[in-house]
C-alpha positions in Angstrom: 89.2 113.8 96.7 92.2 115.5 98.5 94.4 118.1 96.5 98.0 119.2 97.7 99.3 122.0 96.0 103.1 122.4 95.5 105.4 125.2 93.8 104.9 123.6 90.6 103.2 120.4 91.1 99.7 119.5 92.3 99.1 115.8 93.6 95.1 114.5 93.4 94.2 111.7 95.7 91.6 109.9 95.4 90.2 108.0 97.9 92.1 104.7 96.2 95.6 105.6 98.0 93.8 104.2 100.9 94.0 101.0 99.4 98.1 101.4 100.0 97.9 102.2 103.4 97.1 99.5 106.4 93.9 101.0 107.4 94.0 98.8 110.5 97.5 101.1 111.7 96.4 104.0 110.6 93.2 105.3 109.7 89.7 104.7 111.6 86.6 103.3 109.7 85.5 106.9 108.6 89.2 107.0 106.6 90.3 109.7 108.8 94.0 109.7 110.9 93.1 108.5 114.1 94.6 109.8 117.3 97.1 107.3 117.8 98.4 108.1 114.5 98.3 111.7 114.6 100.6 111.2 117.6 103.0 108.9 116.5 103.2 110.8 113.4 104.1 114.1 115.5 106.4 113.1 117.5 108.3 111.5 114.7 108.4 115.1 113.2 109.2 116.3 116.2 113.0 116.0 116.1 115.0 118.2 113.8 116.9 115.6 111.5 113.6 113.7 111.0 111.7 116.3 109.8 113.9 117.6 107.9 114.3 114.2 105.6 110.6 114.2 105.8 110.0 118.2 104.6 113.0 117.3 101.7 111.2 114.0 100.9 108.0 116.1 99.8 110.0 118.8 97.7 111.4 115.8 95.8 108.0 114.6 95.1 105.9 111.0 94.5 109.0 110.2 92.7 111.1 110.7 96.0 115.3 110.5 96.9 117.6 107.4 96.9 118.7 107.1 100.8 122.5 108.3 100.1 121.0 111.8 98.2 118.9 112.3 101.3 122.3 111.6 103.7 124.3 113.5 101.3 122.0 116.5 100.7 121.3 116.6 104.7 124.6 115.9 105.9 123.7 113.4 107.9 125.5 109.4 108.3 123.8 106.7 106.8 123.7 104.7 110.1 121.8 107.6 111.5 119.7 108.1 108.2 118.9 104.7 108.4 117.7 105.4 112.1 115.5 108.1 111.2 113.8 107.0 107.9 112.9 103.8 110.2 110.8 106.2 112.8 109.1 108.3 110.1 108.6 104.9 108.1 106.8 103.3 111.4 104.4 106.5 111.9 103.6 105.8 108.2 104.7 109.4 106.9 107.5 107.9 104.1 107.4 105.0 102.0 110.5 102.8 100.5 110.8 100.9 97.3 113.9 98.8 96.0 115.0 100.2 92.8 118.0 98.1 91.7 120.9 98.5 94.0 119.4 101.7 95.8 116.7 102.3 98.2 114.0 105.2 97.2 111.9 107.0 100.0 109.4 109.1 99.3 106.9 111.2 101.2 103.7 109.6 101.5 101.0 112.2 100.6 97.9 110.5 101.8 99.3 110.2 105.0 100.4 113.7 105.2 97.4 115.3 103.8 95.6 112.9 107.1 97.4 114.4 109.1 96.6 118.5 108.2 92.8 117.4 107.9 93.0 115.9 111.2 94.7 118.7 112.9 92.1 121.1 111.1 89.5 119.0 112.2 86.2 121.3 113.9 88.8 124.3 113.3 87.5 127.2 114.5 84.3 125.3 115.7 82.7 125.3 112.4 83.0 129.0 111.8 85.0 130.5 109.0 88.4 130.8 110.3 90.3 133.7 109.4 93.9 134.3 109.9 94.9 135.6 113.2 96.8 138.4 112.0 93.9 139.9 110.2 91.9 138.9 112.9 94.2 141.4 115.3 94.2 143.8 112.5 91.0 144.4 112.3 90.6 144.6 116.1 93.6 146.8 116.4 92.2 148.9 113.4 88.6 149.6 114.7 
């Protein structure tokens, strides 16, 4: 089970979220993000507008947001938004769904959690992690 705590909502993802994702594209046999997928996701997020889109969709929660509202909120022209959304979809970070005449986009919280877990894997060589500021403060204070 993976838990993501937001300011007002707690998302709980049990192993079933993996079924919705093409495991050959985004996960290795162990169910975790592989290096190529992590690089693809990080490359997609390494651009200002795409990072803004992704963060906005994370804030919107699982219900997501229609493309027009994303463009309006971020001041991005629709054609430019389409380009950025395509990169985020290809990286496996967002999903789309048709609802009437509108296309809604939402963050893939399972993929996001998988990426964060991948980045933190083997953190601090298996030792307890301590924030850098606290560690510096202890050294400076004696």
